[in-house]
C-alpha positions in Angstrom: -0.1 106.6 97.5 0.7 109.9 99.2 4.1 111.6 98.5 4.1 112.9 102.1 3.9 109.3 103.5 6.7 108.2 101.2 8.9 111.1 102.2 8.4 110.2 105.9 9.1 106.5 105.1 12.4 107.3 103.5 13.3 109.9 106.1 12.8 107.3 108.9 15.1 104.8 107.2 12.5 102.7 105.3 13.0 101.0 102.0 10.9 102.1 99.0 9.2 99.4 97.0 9.4 99.2 93.2 5.8 100.5 93.0 6.6 103.4 95.2 9.7 104.4 93.3 7.8 104.2 90.0 5.0 106.4 91.5 7.7 109.0 92.6 9.5 109.1 89.2 6.4 109.2 87.1 4.7 111.7 89.3 7.6 114.1 89.3 8.3 113.7 85.5 4.6 114.4 84.7 4.5 117.5 87.0 2.1 115.9 89.5 4.6 116.0 92.3 5.9 119.5 93.0 9.6 120.5 93.4 9.2 121.1 97.1 8.1 117.6 97.8 10.7 116.0 95.5 13.4 118.2 97.2 12.3 116.7 100.5 12.5 113.2 99.1 16.0 113.8 97.6 17.2 115.1 101.0 15.8 112.0 102.7 17.7 109.9 100.1 20.8 111.9 100.7 20.9 111.2 104.4 19.5 107.6 104.3 21.0 106.5 101.1 19.6 104.0 98.6 20.2 100.2 98.8 21.0 98.2 95.7 17.4 97.1 95.0 16.2 100.7 95.3 19.0 101.9 93.0 18.0 99.3 90.4 14.4 100.2 90.5 15.1 103.9 90.4 17.4 103.4 87.4 14.7 101.4 85.5 11.9 103.8 86.3 14.0 106.7 85.1 15.0 104.8 82.0 11.4 104.2 81.1 10.3 107.8 81.8 10.8 108.6 78.1 11.9 107.1 74.9 14.1 104.0 74.9 16.2 104.0 71.7 15.6 101.0 69.5 18.9 100.1 67.8 17.6 96.8 66.3 17.9 98.4 62.8 21.7 98.5 63.3 23.6 95.4 62.3 26.1 93.9 64.7 27.1 94.6 68.3 26.4 98.1 69.5 28.6 99.7 72.2 28.6 102.8 74.3 31.0 104.5 76.6 30.5 106.9 79.5 33.0 108.9 81.5 32.2 110.4 84.9 34.0 113.5 83.7 37.4 115.2 84.1 39.7 117.8 82.7 41.3 117.2 79.3 39.1 114.2 78.7 39.1 113.7 74.9 38.9 109.9 75.1 35.8 109.5 73.0 37.5 111.1 70.0 40.1 108.4 70.0 38.2 105.4 71.4 35.1 105.6 69.2 36.8 105.4 65.8 39.4 103.0 67.2 36.7 100.5 68.2 34.4 101.2 65.2 37.1 100.3 62.7 37.1 96.8 64.3 33.5 96.2 63.4 31.8 97.3 66.7 29.1 99.9 66.1 29.1 103.0 68.2 25.8 104.7 68.6 26.7 107.5 71.1 24.5 110.2 72.5 26.6 112.8 74.3 26.4 116.3 75.8 27.9 119.7 75.7 30.1 120.8 78.6 29.1 122.9 81.6 31.5 124.5 84.0 35.1 123.5 83.7 34.3 120.0 82.3 34.5 119.8 78.5 31.8 118.1 76.5 32.4 115.7 73.6 30.0 117.6 71.4 31.9 120.9 71.9 35.1 119.2 70.8 33.4 117.7 67.7 32.0 121.1 66.8 35.6 122.3 66.4 35.4 120.7 63.0 34.0 123.4 60.6 30.4 122.5 59.5 29.9 119.5 61.7 26.4 119.0 63.1 25.6 117.0 66.2 21.9 117.2 65.6 20.9 114.4 63.3 17.4 113.0 62.7 16.8 109.5 64.1 17.0 108.2 60.5 20.3 109.9 59.8 21.7 108.6 63.2 20.8 105.0 62.4 22.0 105.2 58.8 25.4 106.7 59.9 25.9 104.0 62.5 25.1 101.3 60.0 27.2 102.8 57.1 30.1 104.5 58.9 30.1 102.4 62.0 29.6 105.2 64.4 27.8 108.5 65.2 28.1 110.9 68.1 25.1 113.1 68.5 23.2 115.3 71.0 20.8 113.5 73.3 17.2 113.8 72.2 14.8 115.6 74.5 12.6 112.4 74.8 15.4 110.3 76.3 15.2 110.0 80.2 13.3 113.2 80.9 13.2 112.1 84.6 16.9 112.5 84.8 16.9 116.0 83.3 14.4 117.2 85.9 15.9 115.3 88.8 19.5 116.4 88.1 18.5 120.1 87.8 16.8 119.8 91.2 19.7 117.9 92.8 22.0 120.6 91.6 20.2 123.4 93.4 19.4 121.4 96.6 22.8 120.1 97.5 21.9 116.4 96.8 24.1 115.5 93.9 26.7 113.5 95.9 24.5 110.4 96.6 25.8 107.2 95.1 22.4 105.7 94.3 21.3 109.0 92.6 24.6 109.2 90.7 24.4 105.6 89.5 20.7 105.9 88.5 21.4 109.2 86.6 24.3 107.7 84.6 22.9 104.2 84.0 19.3 105.2 83.1 20.6 107.3 80.2 23.0 104.6 79.1 20.3 101.9 79.2 17.8 104.1 77.4 20.4 104.6 74.6 20.0 101.0 73.7 23.6 99.7 73.4 24.5 96.0 74.0 27.9 96.8 75.6 28.5 99.6 78.1 32.0 100.5 79.2 32.4 103.1 82.0 35.5 105.3 82.7 35.2 106.1 86.4 37.6 108.9 87.5 39.0 109.5 90.9 41.1 112.3 92.3 41.1 116.1 92.6 39.7 116.6 89.1 36.7 114.3 89.7 33.6 114.3 91.9 34.8 110.9 93.3 37.9 112.0 95.2 39.0 108.6 96.5 39.7 105.3 94.8 37.4 103.5 97.2 34.5 105.7 96.4 35.2 105.3 92.7 35.3 101.5 93.0 32.0 101.4 94.9 30.4 103.6 92.2 31.9 101.5 89.4 30.9 98.1 90.9 27.3 99.2 91.3 27.0 100.6 87.8 28.4 97.4 86.3 26.0 95.3 88.4 23.0 97.4 87.3 24.1 97.1 83.6 24.3 93.4 83.9 20.9 93.2 85.8 19.4 95.0 82.8 20.8 92.4 80.4 23.8 94.3 79.1 27.5 93.5 79.0 29.2 96.0 81.2 32.7 96.8 82.4 34.4 99.7 84.2 37.9 101.1 84.3 38.9 103.2 87.3 41.4 105.9 86.3 43.4 108.7 87.9 42.2 112.3 87.6 44.7 113.9 90.0 46.0 115.8 87.0 44.5 116.6 83.6 44.2 113.7 81.1 46.9 114.1 78.5 48.4 117.5 77.7 45.7 119.6 76.0 42.8 121.3 77.8 40.4 123.2 75.5 38.1 122.1 72.7 40.1 122.4 69.5 43.4 121.8 71.3 42.0 118.5 72.6 40.9 117.5 69.1 44.5 118.1 67.9 45.8 115.8 70.7 43.3 113.1 69.9 44.3 113.3 66.2 47.9 113.0 67.2 47.1 109.9 69.2 45.3 108.3 66.3 48.3 109.3 64.1 50.6 107.1 66.2 52.3 109.8 68.2 53.1 109.0 71.8 50.2 110.1 73.9 50.9 108.4 77.3 48.0 107.8 79.5 45.4 108.9 76.9 46.5 106.0 74.6 46.7 103.6 77.6 43.1 104.5 78.6 41.7 104.1 75.1 43.5 100.7 74.7 42.0 99.5 78.0 38.5 100.8 77.4 38.6 99.5 73.8 39.9 96.2 75.0 36.9 95.8 77.3 34.6 96.5 74.4 36.3 94.2 71.9 36.3 91.3 74.4 32.7 91.9 75.4 31.7 92.1 71.7 33.4 88.8 70.9 36.0 90.6 68.6 39.0 89.5 70.8 39.6 86.5 73.1 41.3 88.5 75.8 42.6 91.9 76.7 46.1 91.3 75.4 44.8 90.2 72.0 42.5 93.2 71.9 45.3 95.6 72.7 47.2 94.3 69.7 44.2 94.6 67.4 43.6 98.2 68.5 47.3 99.2 68.1 47.2 97.8 64.5 44.2 100.1 63.9 46.4 103.0 64.7 49.6 102.0 62.9 47.7 101.1 59.7 45.9 104.4 59.7 42.4 102.8 59.7 41.3 104.4 63.0 42.3 107.9 61.8 40.4 107.3 58.5 37.4 106.2 60.6 37.4 109.5 62.4 37.5 111.4 59.1 34.5 109.3 58.0 32.6 110.3 61.1 33.3 114.0 60.6 32.3 113.9 56.9 29.1 111.9 57.6 28.0 114.6 60.1 28.7 117.5 57.6 32.1 118.5 58.9 35.3 119.2 57.0 37.2 115.9 57.2 40.3 117.6 55.8 40.9 119.0 59.3 41.7 115.4 60.5 44.8 115.5 58.2 45.5 119.3 58.4 44.8 120.5 61.9 45.5 124.1 60.9 41.9 124.1 59.6 40.7 123.8 63.2 40.0 127.0 65.3 43.1 128.7 66.5 43.5 131.4 69.2 45.2 134.6 68.2 47.4 134.8 71.3 49.9 132.2 72.6 51.8 132.9 75.8 54.2 130.7 77.8 53.3 130.2 81.5 56.8 130.2 83.1 57.7 128.4 86.3 58.8 130.7 89.2 60.8 127.9 90.9 62.9 124.8 90.2 62.2 121.3 91.3 59.9 118.4 90.4 56.1 118.7 89.7 54.5 117.0 92.7 50.9 117.8 91.9 48.7 119.6 89.4 45.2 120.6 90.7 43.1 119.3 87.8 39.9 121.0 88.6 41.7 124.3 88.9 43.3 123.8 85.5 39.8 123.4 84.2 38.9 126.7 85.7 41.7 128.3 83.8 40.2 127.1 80.6 36.8 128.4 81.8 38.4 131.8 82.5 39.8 131.9 78.9 36.3 131.3 77.5 36.7 127.6 76.7 33.9 126.5 79.1 30.3 127.4 80.0 29.5 129.2 83.2 25.8 128.7 82.3 24.0 126.6 79.7 23.4 129.8 77.7 27.1 130.7 77.6 28.8 130.9 74.2 32.2 129.2 74.3 35.4 129.9 72.3 36.5 126.7 70.7 40.0 127.9 70.0 41.2 128.8 73.6 42.8 126.6 76.2 46.2 125.5 77.2 48.8 122.8 76.4 50.8 121.5 79.4 54.5 120.9 79.0 55.1 119.6 82.5 53.2 116.8 84.2 53.6 115.1 87.6 57.1 113.7 88.1 58.7 116.0 85.5 61.7 118.1 86.4 61.3 121.8 85.9 63.7 124.7 86.0 62.9 128.3 87.1 61.8 130.2 83.9 61.0 127.0 82.0 57.5 126.8 80.4 54.8 124.9 82.3 52.3 125.3 79.6 51.4 127.3 76.5 48.3 129.5 77.0 46.0 129.9 74.0 43.9 133.0 74.5 41.7 135.6 72.7 43.6 138.6 74.2 47.0 139.3 75.8 45.3 140.3 79.0 43.4 137.1 79.3 46.6 135.1 78.5 48.5 136.9 81.2 45.8 136.3 83.8 45.5 132.6 82.8 49.3 132.1 83.1 49.3 133.4 86.6 46.3 131.2 87.5 48.0 128.2 86.0 51.1 128.7 88.0 48.9 128.4 91.1 47.7 125.0 90.0 51.2 123.5 90.2 52.9 122.2 93.3 56.7 122.0 92.8 58.9 120.3 95.4 62.6 119.5 95.8 61.9 115.7 95.8 60.6 113.8 92.9 57.2 112.2 93.8 56.7 108.5 93.7 54.9 107.4 90.6 51.4 105.9 90.9 49.4 103.8 88.5 47.1 105.8 86.1 44.7 102.8 85.6 43.7 101.7 89.1 41.7 98.7 88.2 39.4 97.1 85.6 36.0 95.7 86.7 34.7 93.1 84.2 
């Protein structure tokens, strides 16, 4: 096969065969196909799209480009969760122990954050001493003995996605549904779980801005998971404002612990109960979603889920005392209230801009080499629909210096739209695809 002929075929609207897709993925991963030719192919895919069969074959070829994790040494049903990303998304810190304490094993490989989106690993590293770099033997042992482990993805898993995503990022070809689906699902399938649940965001804080585009993405990912022999489900959720109240690594950990402690946590708890319900039903641990919800709530009220989080932290070398005493987590030296300059109702909060406030404070990475400050961020006091008076606090800024705190407070005020009329409420969970 010649790459030039395949580029022309896709450019002209042709459908790539499984053999051709495997040739492209293997050739690019192995360095036989240069960046300039792969860039041309990605642009052809961007304009022509990928049909379902092409997306399936691309996903499987990427999945098999490196190591496929063998979890057969782990007893019981293994589950994994993926979020398409958002601001204030600390779901895994609540969901994983919540599900693990019901006997479903969580063998999760995750990533560090880049830009304004926070990474699960950064949040976990807020616990003093915790390591996300376990050997394969430690990883399997922790999942078997504790019920869960959350670690950094190994270099050998899905190398095709690493190369392709880096190239998509610099060639303006990220926003193609087939490429997004194959990127997400190839990693999830290579991670070896039996059950895959997907949290697909839509709104201003997500790369899928509309509910229709999120639904299309979710349906295709679920279909591909099932085609690969997995039990898969997706939940479409709102990301038109940050998830929960805290944005920033250690601050989000504190909110997750509060949720596991039984404190009212609104949409964060609702999301975890819905995702967890999908997992328990698929794993045969509950007959339906209502029963699953009751089981999960009991895990919180009994304290079992919070104890499971402490077990996870201890098993990965962290100080589990911080689960019960959050003063042991990193704390910023400066706190400043961001005061509203008008009265009315919160009509909208620009979620991605709130993420940029956290990035400005040092809580995110501008580049992969950036060193982040785990202690900084903000805690919102007003969400969409809330009444606010002029001079009332919209949020507490947690910063390293007074100057950064003042700048962040002004930036945050610009994220809020305050109107005289109270906005109509809209559902946080848009739909569940099972």
